[in-house]
C-alpha positions, 0 to 999 in steps of 0.5 A: 100388438094382438091380445090374442096371446093374453086371451089365451092364457085367461081362457086357460087360467079361467077354464084349464084349457092349453092354448095349443088345445084351442085353434084360436080360429075354431069355435069355443064352444066346439072345440073348447067345450064352453056353453053360453054361460062360460062363454058370458062369464069369459067376457066379464073375465076380459072386461074385467082383465083389459079394463073395457066394456064389450059392446053388447052386438058383438056378444056372439062372437065365437073364435079366440081369433074374432075376440082378439080383434075385437078386443084389440079394437075396442082397447083402441077405441077407448085409449083415442077417447083418453087422449 
């Protein structure tokens, strides 16, 4: 199950950006108007929301679609290690 819908809801809650206004495949910086600080804060919110730790090397992801793939991967790895 993709985390995209949850990420869209979270970005709407945190920044007031309607999901319909933010193309999942477009840059959150360019179309969402989020700067580097806002994106870093969003990553922390994602970690809190999903109870995961995002890898530092993937901090430059710039679209919601890419972010959803990464969140799904990290969640799957966490679930597998908990088994």
